[in-house]
N, C-alpha and C positions, 0 to 999 in steps of 0.2 A: 720406484724408490722405496715405497713402503714394504715391498717384498724384501729389499735389501735389509731394512731394519729388522724384519722378522728373522731373516737368515742370520744376521749378526747376533741377535738376541739368543737364538738357538745355540750358536757357537759359544757365546759367553756362558750360557747355562751348562753346556756340556763340559767346558773347560773348568768351570767352578766345581762341578761334581767330581771330575777326575782328580783335579789338584787337591780338593778337600779330602778325598779318601786317602790320597797318598802322602799328604804332608805330615811330618812328625809333629808332635805337640811341643814345640819350642818357639820362642819369639822370632828367631831368625827365619825359620822355615815359613812361619805364618806370614811374616812380612814379605817374603819372596813370593808366596802365593798371591798376596794382595797386589803386589806390583805387577805380576803377570796378568792379573784380571783387569786392572784399571784401564790399561791402554785399549784392550778390545772393547770395553764398555764405552770409552770415548768414541771409538770408531762406530760403534753400534748406534749411538744416538745422534751423531752428526748429520746423517741424511734426514732424520726426522726434523731437526732444527731447520734445515734448509727448506723442507716442505712447508713448515709452519710460517717461516719468514716469507716465502713466496705467496702463500695464501693471504697473509696480511697485506702485502703489496697490492694484490688484486682487489682486496676489499677497499683499500684506500683509494684506488684508481677508479672504482665503480661509481656511477652517478649517485648522488644522495637521494633519499626518499624511497628507499626500497627498490631501486632499479628503474626509476622513471627515466624515460628516454632511451632505454635499452632496446636492442633489436628484438624482433619476435623470436629469434633463435637463441637468445641469451640463456634461457632456462636450460635448453638442451646442452649448451656449451658448459654451463656451470655443473650440470650433472656429470658430464664427462670428466671435468677437472677434479671432482671429488675423489676419483680413483685414478691418480696419475699413472701414466704408462712408464714402466721401467725402461730406461735408456742405456745403451752401451756407451763406450768411450767416444764413439763417433756421433753421439746424440741421436742414434737411430733406435727405434723400438726393438726391444729384445723379443725374439720369437720364442714363445713358450713351447716346450715339447708337449705334444698331445698326450693327455692322460690316458687315453684309450688306445695307445699304439698297440697294434696287434703284433705278436711275435712273427719274425720273418727269418728265414735262413741266413746265416752268415755267408759272405762270399768266401770262396776258397783262397787260402793263403794270402789273406789281406787283413791287416789290423790298422791300416792307415785311417786318419781322421782326427777329429778333435774329441778328446775324451775327458770327462769330468767325474771325479769320485765323490763330489759333495763335500761333507765335513769329515769323512771317514779317514782321510789321509793326513790329518794334522799331526798326530803323533806327539802330543804334549808330554805324555808319560813314556816316551820311547817307542820301540817297535810295537805296532798295534796288536800283533798276535802274542807278544810277550811283554805286556806293560809293566812298568815299575810301580806296582800297586800294593806291594807287601805280601802277595800271595806266593807261597812256596812253589806252586806249579808254574809260576811265571818267572822263575829264576833260571836263566840260561845255565848250561852245564859248564861252569868255569873250570879251568885248570888252576893250579896254585898261582901261576904267573898271571892268569887272567884276573883273579881276585886282587892280586897285588896292584895291577895296573888300574883296575876299577877304583881302588881306594885313593888313587892320586887324582881322580877326576872330581871336579867340583861343579856339578850342573846347577842350573837355577830353576829346576823343576824336579818333581818326583820325591821319593822318600828321603833323599839325601840333599835336598835343595839348600843352596846358600843364597845370599843376597845377590841380585844381578851384578852389582859392582865387584863382587868377590869371585865370580865364576872364572874358571880357566878354560871354558868351552872355546875352542879355536875359532868357531864361527862368531861368537859374540864378543870375544876379547880382542881378536885381531882382524875380523872380517874375512877369515879364510873361506875358501869354497867348502861346501858340504861334502862333495865327493860321493863315491859309491861305497856303501849302499845307503848312506844317510839321505841322499836326494829322494830315495823311495820311502824313507821312514820318518821324515819330518817335513811338514808343510808340503806334502804332495798334493798339489792343486791340479788345475787343468793342464793336460799335456797334449801336444800335437805330434802325430807320428807321420813321417814321410817315408815312402819306400822307393828304392831305385834298384836296378838290376845288380848293383854291387854292394849296397849297404842299406841300412835303415837309420834314420835320424830321429831322435826324440827331443822335442823342445819342451822345456819345463817353465811353467808360469813363475814359480818362486825363484827369484834371483836371475831370471832370464838366462838360463844356461841351456846348453844342448849337448847331446852325446851322439857319437857315431858307432853303430854296431855293424860290423862287417859280415856280409853274407856270401862272399865270393869264394868260400871254401878255404881260406887261409887258416893256418894253425895259430894258436896263441903263442907269443914269443917265449922262449925258454929262459931268457935272462933279461926281462924288461926293465927299463929305467922307470923309477916310480913316477906315477901320475896321480892327480887327485881323482880322476874318473877312470883310471886304469885302461885296460885294453879289452875290448868286447868283441866276441864273435857270436853269431846266432844261426840257428837252423830250424826248419820246420820238422817237427817229429810226427805230425799228422796234418791234415788240411786245415785245422783250426787251432793248433797249438804251436807257438813259437817260443823256443828256449834260448836264452842268452847266458853265456858263461863269461865272467869278467875276472881278470887277475891284474896284478901289477899296481895296486893302489899303495900310496905311501902310508906310513903308520902314524901320521900326525892327526888325521881326521878321526872323529869318533864314529862308531857304528850308528848311534842314534843320539837323541837329545840328552838322555840321562847319563851319558858317558861310558857306555859299554865299549871296551877296547877292541882293537884288531891289530894284527901284525902285518908285515909285508907278505906273508904267506896266505893271506885271505883269498878265498875264492867265493864268488857270489853267483848264485843261479837265480835268474828271473824267468818265470814261466808265465807267458801271456797266453790266455785261452779265451777264444771268442765263441761263446756258446750260441749266440744268435747275432743278428744284424746290429742290434742296438746296445749290446753289453760286451764288456771286456773284463776279464778277471786276471789279477796279478798276484802271483805267489813268489815270495823272496826267501831264499834259504842261505844261511850263513855257514861257511865251512872254514874254520881256522884252527888247526890242531894245536897251535901254540897257546891260544887263549881259551879254547873250548874242547871238551873231551869228545864231542861228537857234533855233527851238523845240527842246526836248529832252525826252525821256521820263524822268521821275523814278521812276515806278512802272509796271510792265508786267504787267498782268493778275494782280495779287495776288488770291489765291483766299481767299474767306471760306466758312465752312460754316454752314448754317442750324441754329440751336439751338431746342430746344423752347420753347414760349411761357412755361413756368414757370421758365426759366433765370434765375438770380439774377446780375445784373451787379454785382459787388462794387465798392466804392468804391476808387478809386485816385487819390490827390491828392498832387501834389508840394508839400511844405511848406518854405518858405524857412528857418523857424526850425530845423526838424529837419536840413535840409541844412547849416546853419551849425554845429550841434552835431556833426554827423558829421565835417565837415572839421576841427574842433578836436580831436576824438577821434583822428582819423587823423594829425594833425600836418601837414595839407596846406593850411593857411591861408597867405596871402602872407607873414606874419612868420616862418613855419616853412619857407619854400621853400629849395631847394638854391641855393647861391651859387657853385658850381663848374661 
């Protein structure tokens, strides 16, 4: 439990640093940054409150007089309880990965398993390899139409942040699916990959969605009907690198959280490379000639770590109703926005 507190504290510090660097100096953006930070802070401290409350209950239930009447083993039990074991959603101890794991060769043509990228897949400022941090080198190569479409987007993070209640982000305003490639570029948490002779399935922790990538040799459709996650085919280019091509996405979804656009002509390449048994690298390339003058890398070798087969992937679902209540509680709905 305490480990979770440290993890969430680290997440909040990273988010604060990223958002603080990117926020313009105006009241609306500053308030949007504050709103984005408070909710993670609440989540960060809630486990600690539970631990303290549980400790107080144990103290109240213990015999008075400094432990008189306690069993001879009570001291050992108390020592164990001072460092509580982190539990998964099934209330089973989480098996920590050995810190001294020695590198081992990756199995041939196999990327199945439970993979976790840590905190590196959050994407609060957009695509991790091209964050919206104000640096010219992190500006994608927009076409004039791409810049025009970008201007219509009102994200609630980044250098162009608006109040959460004012955003037109399809995910936060309507509860739309993230789609491809945003599922790789925002809140990319634990994934689980299954392989079969005909296809590969990827299960995502955030919003509990899945994708099917066909490996049976079929070609991408020439005139696909639009889908949120498009149509994906994959193949092994060597024994340790699996490449996925995806087309047919609708043009409603954004590329990432800060509102980068894409058209129906978007093509996404995902390159999964397994350098050894315990690590997986993901590179994502965006190719959309209507919105960008050339392909650009949105994610560059994001590293995942292999988890034990017993690892419990906790539910993580964004709820429109809870988001609305949170905005009202924070006073950041459109009716409460700053007017100066």
